[in-house]
N, C-alpha and C positions, 0 to 999 in steps of 0.2 A: 535219321528214319523217322518219317512222319508217321503219327499215330493213326491207327484204325479207326474211321469214323464211326464204326459200330459198336466200338469198344465200350466197357463199361463205365469208363472215366468221362468219354465225350457224351454219353447220353445222361450224365447229372449235371450237365450245363446247357442253357440255352443262349441264342446270339442276343445283344441288347435290341437288334431290330425287332426280336419276335416279339418283345415287351409292347410293341406298338401296333402288331399284325395280328396277334393271337392270344388267347387265355393261356397263362402260364398255370396250367392245371396243378401239377405236382410241386408247384413253388419252388422250382430249381433254380441253383443260382446262375448268374449270367456270366458269359465269356467269349471273348473276341472282339473283334472291330466294332464301331458304331457305325452309325450311318450321316447323311449329311445333315440330321437335323436331333441326333442321340448320340452321346458319347459311350464309351464303352465301360466307362463306370459310375458308379454313384456321384452326385454334386457333393462337392466339400470345399468350404472356403477357403481362401487363398488370401495373398496379399490383397489391398485396396489402396485407391488413389484418390483424393480429394483435390480439383485444381479450382482455386478461387481466381476469377479473372480480375484485373485491376480493373476499378472504376476510374473516372477520368474528374478527381476533384481538382479545382479551381486553386492550387497551393501556390505555383509558382508563378502565377501570370504576372505580367508587368506593371500592372496598375493594383494588384493585389494586397490585400491587409492580412492575408491569412497566415502567412508566416510569424507576424506580432501577435495576433490575437489567438494563434495555436500555440504560442511559444516555440516552433519549429526551429530546431538546430540547440535546443537544449536537452539537458537528460531526460525530461519529461516528454519531449518530442522529437526523438533523434531525425535527423534531416534524411537518412536512409530509408527508414519505413516510411515517412511521408513520399518519398520518392517511388514506394510502391503502390500507393493508392492517387498516383497521377500518370496522366500519361493515355490510361485506357486501352493498353496495348500490351499482350501477353497475360503471365499470371503472377502470382504471389508466390515464389519457391517455398518461402519460409514455412506459410501455412499448409502446404502439401508436404512438406518433411514433417513437422512436427504435430499433423493431425493424426491423433489416435484412434477415434472411433466417430462413426455416424450412423443413424439410423434411419433407413429408407420408409417412404411412406406407402401405404397402400393406396390403390385409386380404386375408390367405391362406386358403384351404379346405385343414384337413386333412384327409387320407384313411387309409384304412386297408384292410387286405387281409382276405379271408375266405374259406372255403372252399378251403382249400389242400389238394392231392391227395398221395398218395403221391410222385409223379415231382415236386411243387414246383409244378405249376400252379396258380393262386390268381384270384382276381377283385379288382379295385381298386374300393372304393366310397367315397364322401362320408363327410365325419363332422360336423365342423362349423367355422365362422370363429370361433368364440369365442376361440381360443388369440391369432390376430390382434389381436383388438378389446382386450383385456384386459391389464393389468398391464405396460405398455409404458415407453418412454423419450422425450422429446421434448426437442429442444434448439432456443434462440433465440437468434439473435445479435443484439447490440445496439451501435449506436453509443455510447460513452459521452461523459458531458460534464464540464466542469470542475465540480467539486464532488462527482464521481464518485456521482451520484442512483440509476444503476441498480445498482451495487454494494453501496451502502448498504442501498437497498430489500431487495435479496435478504438483505443481514446480518442484517437485524432480523426477516425473516421465519423465515429458517432457526434463527435463535437463539432464538426464539421456539420454535418446533416443539422444539428440544432441550429446552428447560426445562421444557416442559409435559411432554416424556416423562418426565423425572427428577425431576418433582414441586414443581421449584423456583417455577411459575408454574402458573394453573389456569385454563380456559376460563371464560365466564360460566356462571352457575347456568342461564340458559336454554337455552343450547347443551348442558350436561351432562346437564339434564332431557330435552331433544328427544334426545340422543346423537348431536349435530351435531359431526362434525369440523371445527372451525371454522378449521384452516389450510389445507383444502383448497378448492379452488375449479374454476373451468372457464375454459377458452380455447377461444376460437373464431377459425378462421382462413378467410380469403377470398381465392381468386385470381380478379382480374379479368381481363377482356379490357381491350385498350388504352382503350377507351372509358372506363375507370374507373368504368364502373356495371353492365355485366352480368359476373354471378358464373358462373364456368366451374366452380369447385371450391370446396364450402363443409365444415369438418369441426369436430367438437367432442370437446375433452379433458377428461372429469369426474373430478372427486377429484384435481384437479392443484396439485402444489407443489413447489418448487424444493429440489433434492437436492444443490446446493453453490453456495458463494458464488465468485464468479469472480475471487478474488484473484490468479491465475496471469497474468493479463492486465497487471498493473502489475510484471512483471518489468522492470529496465532495465538500459542500457547507456550507456557514455559517449558521447556524439555523437549518442544518439537521441533523436528530435523527432516519431516518428510519432504517427498519432492513434490511440487506445485504442477498440477495440471487444471486446465482452466476450461470451462466450458463455455461458449458463445451462441447465444440463439439469434437467428436470422430472420426475419419476415422475407418472403418473397410473393411474387404475383402469378406465378404459373409454373407448375410442376410437368414433366415430360420422363416418361420412363421405356426405355426399349424401342424408342422410335428411330428409324434408320437415318431421317435427317439431323436427330441430335447428333449421331455419328459425324455426319457431313458438316454439321456448323463447327463440331469441334476441331475438324481437320482444317478447316478453312481459317480458324480465328486462331489456333495455337499452332497446330502441327508444321507449318510453312515457316514459323518463324523461330522456333524454341527445339525443333528438332524431334518432336512430341508426336506422334501421329498412330490413328488406329487403321489396321489394314484388314481388308476382306478376303478370306480365302481359307486354306487347309495348312494346319500346323506344319513345322519342323519334326519329325518323329527322334532324330539324334539316337542316343545310345540307350538301351534299357530294354525293357520285356515289350517289342514290337506288338505281340499278341494284343496286349490291353491298351495299345496307341489308339487314337481316334482318328479318323477323316473327316471330322466333322467339320462342315462348312460354318465358320463363326468368325467373329470379331477377333483381331489380337490387338495387342498395346506395344507399341514399338517405340523405344528410346533410341533415336540415331544418332544422339551425339556422343563422342567419345568421354568414359569415364575420367574424372580429374585426377591428376599424379598424386599420389600421397606425399605426405611431409616425409623427410629424410628421418631414419629411424622408426619407422611404421610398418 
C-alpha cells in the first residue's frame, strides 16, 4: 500500500529536484529520485581509475641502439616493461592496477585590474583560465610490487628521454618527420560513485611524461619490513576536466581496442532501494571484456 502523500512522514522530506528549484526553508531531508542533472543521494567517492596511455619510445627499431644503451632484457630493464612503453597504442595496465591515489587540480580563472583612477579605485575583470590548464605537475602514487616493476618502468622512460635529449638515442624516423614528441602521452583519470560505474569526475592530462624515478622509496632501515609505495611526478602540457570531447577521445583511443568504454545514458537500476535510485543522465564506465579465469584452488 502506498503512503499517503499528505502524511507527516512525507512532509519531512523534499525531492532532490527541489534543491535546484526552490529554497529548502525548513532544511528538510531529501528523498526520492533525482533528475537528469542531480542524483538522489549526496555525492560520495567510490573507486577511481587512472589510465596511462603508452608512449611511442623507439626501443625496438631495426637500427636502434636503445636495447643495449638502456640494458633492455636485463633485470634492471625487463623487456616486458620496455614493450609497455613502445608502440603508442593502448594503455599500461600495470599502472592502472597499482595506482593508489591521484590528486586532481583546480582550474583557476586569472583576473586583472583595469581603469585605475588617481585615488586607486579600479575594477577587477576576468582574464583567462589558460594559466590553470597548462604547464603543470601531476603526482601518482603506486603500490610497488616485488621485482620493482613500477620503479623500473619509469627508469626506462626517464633514461630514454634523457638519452634522446643528449643525442645518444633518436626517435623513430616516422615520429621525427611528423614532429611527434614520442615520450609524451596522455593520462585519463575517472572518479566514480560507489556503484563503480557512474562517472562523477573525469579529466585528461595531455603531453604527460615522468620527471623523476622514485628511487627514494627504496631507502631502508634495520628492522623495517613495510610495503613499498612509490610516488611518481609527471609534467604535462595541458589539463582538461569534465569536457565531453575528452570522453570521446578516450573511447576512440582506448575503448575500441581494449573493451573499455564510457557510455552516455541512464543507469541500470537493478535490485535495491529503487526509491533512492537515480535516473540521472550521466557518463558510465564500462568494462566489456570478460574477467580472467581464476587459477585452480582460488
